[in-house]
N, C-alpha and C positions, 0 to 999 in steps of 0.2 A: 495520531492516534490519541493525540492530548483528549479528545473525546471517550475514547474508550473502541473506538472504531472509526475506520476508514471515511472520508467525506463523501465519498460514490459509491458507496456498498450497495450492493441489490447480490439476490440469491442468482442471478442470470448474468452469463459472462456478456451479454449483448447489451441488456441492459445496463451494465457498470461502465460497459465502453461507450454508450449514448450519453451519459451522465456527464462521463469525462470530455467529449467532444463538445457539450452544451453545457459547459462548468457555469457559464454567467447566471444560465436558468436554475440549474440546480446547485448550486452552492448556498448552505444555509447552515447556519450556526445554529444547533440546537439552543433550547430555552432552559432545559433542564439539567447545562451543563454550566458553570460560572467560568466563563473566560477573559482571562483578561485582556485590554486594549492591544497591549503589546503583540500578542500570542495571535490574534484578530488579524492585526496589522503585517505580521510575518507571514500568517496564512496568505492574505490578501496579497503579499509581496511574490509568494511562491507560486501562485495559482494565478496566473496572469497572461496575458499576451504576453506573447514571445519579446520583444523590444521593449516590453515595460515589467517585464519579470526583474522581480531584486536576484542580483547575481548575474544578470544579464554583461554587467561590465565587469567582472569578474568576482569572485569568492570574497574580495575583503568587503561589497557591500552586505553579504549574511554576515559576515563575521561582526560588524559594526552594528547590527539592528539591535536596538532597546533591548530586543528579549534576551540577547546571548550577553549581556550587560556584566554578569558577575562570571561569566566564563574566562578562564586562561587558556587561551589559544594555544600560547605558546610551551605551556606544560602540559597539553592536554593527553598526549600519550605516556606520560609518569602519574598521571593521577589514577588514585584509587575510584574503582566504580563503584557508583551506590550501590547498587546488586551485583550480588555476584554468583551466577547459578550452581548449584549443586550437583552436577552431572554424576550419575551410576555408570553408564555405559556409554561409546558412540552415538547408537539411535536412542539415547533416552529423549523420551518426549513429555515428560510430566510436566512443564511449564507451557505448554500448547493446548487450547481447549479440543476437545475431541468433535469433530464435525463428521455427519453424514453426507458426503457429498454424492450427488449422482451427475453423471456427464450432462451436458447440453443434449438437448433432444437430436438437432441436426447432427451432431457430432457421432452420438450414438448409432444413431442412423447408419451414417458412414462405415464407420469400425463392424455391425454386424454385415455390411454386404462384404467390405473386405474380407471377412473370415469366411463368409459363406464360399467369397473366388475362392479361397486360400485352399478349403477343405475341398472344392469342387476338381481344383488341379489336383491336391495332393491325392484325392481318389481317383484319378484318372490312370488306366493302363494301358 
């Protein structure tokens, strides 16, 4: 989320899955966002083949990465967060972007079919 959106974003969940599975082909850094070499190195380390992935030999590998050099891991729980949202009630969503989502077509068709099956069974006498 350093760029403002996930690295394999797509409006279609199948396309997102395809991009994740083929990450070597689809992982690109936007030219419109200035990213430090440290953050690029961190992302390349986390999005990698399992045996080459940063953290494969333990969390200490991630903690020692230069991008986290100013983070005091030992006092993390006691540190004040840089942003604390002001929540009015339990289901307050004012900090989330409002998206109009529609289900993927195959899932939606299965859902409709199941609904018709339930209705036909419910109407059986």
